[in-house]
C-alpha positions in Angstrom: 126.7 57.0 115.0 129.8 59.8 114.3 128.6 63.1 113.3 131.9 63.8 110.5 133.0 66.0 107.2 133.4 63.9 104.8 135.7 65.1 102.5 138.3 65.3 105.9 137.5 61.9 105.7 138.6 60.7 101.9 141.4 63.0 101.7 142.5 61.3 104.9 142.7 58.1 103.5 143.8 58.6 100.0 146.8 60.2 101.5 147.8 56.9 103.1 147.7 54.9 99.9 150.4 57.5 98.6 153.1 55.3 99.5 151.8 52.3 98.2 149.9 53.6 95.1 153.6 55.3 94.7 155.1 51.8 94.6 152.9 50.4 92.0 153.8 54.2 89.8 149.6 54.3 90.3 147.9 57.5 91.0 144.8 58.4 93.1 142.6 61.0 91.6 139.7 62.3 94.2 136.7 64.3 93.4 135.5 65.4 96.6 132.8 67.7 97.7 134.4 71.3 97.8 131.6 72.5 100.4 131.4 71.0 103.8 129.5 67.9 103.9 128.3 66.3 107.3 127.9 62.5 107.4 126.2 60.9 110.1 127.2 57.5 110.4 129.9 55.0 112.1 133.3 57.0 110.6 135.1 54.3 111.2 133.1 51.7 109.1 133.1 53.8 106.1 136.5 54.5 106.7 137.7 50.9 106.0 135.2 50.2 103.5 136.6 53.2 100.9 140.1 51.8 102.0 139.1 48.1 101.0 138.1 49.2 97.8 141.1 51.3 97.4 143.5 49.2 98.6 141.8 45.8 96.4 141.5 48.3 93.1 145.6 49.1 93.8 146.2 45.4 94.4 144.5 43.9 91.3 145.4 46.3 88.9 148.6 46.6 86.9 151.3 49.3 87.4 150.5 52.2 86.2 147.0 52.4 86.7 145.0 55.2 87.7 142.4 54.7 90.0 139.4 57.4 90.6 137.7 58.5 94.1 134.8 60.0 93.7 132.1 61.5 96.1 128.5 63.1 95.2 126.1 64.2 97.6 123.0 63.0 96.5 119.5 64.0 98.6 119.3 60.5 100.9 123.3 60.6 101.4 126.9 60.2 99.6 127.9 58.3 96.5 130.6 56.9 96.5 132.5 55.4 93.5 136.0 53.8 92.9 136.9 53.5 89.5 140.2 52.0 87.8 141.7 53.4 84.5 144.2 51.1 83.4 147.1 51.6 81.6 147.0 55.2 82.4 150.8 55.7 82.7 152.0 53.3 80.2 
């Protein structure tokens, strides 16, 4: 188990997808907590899960789509949501 700052991980993942999304004219909107939220979990595995969700969202969405990564702190942990908003830029 690692202890890490949640927003830092999600921003890092989102930035890594910029070139892929740009090639399909897709946009990734991030809504992550502004305050520092520490998480105790396997950072690598959480990163892989979120990366896979973003990757699949891009892969199976049409050109010009918008993808949203939303992270909210809950009393029992974090809630991570990846949404696809197709046809955002057509």
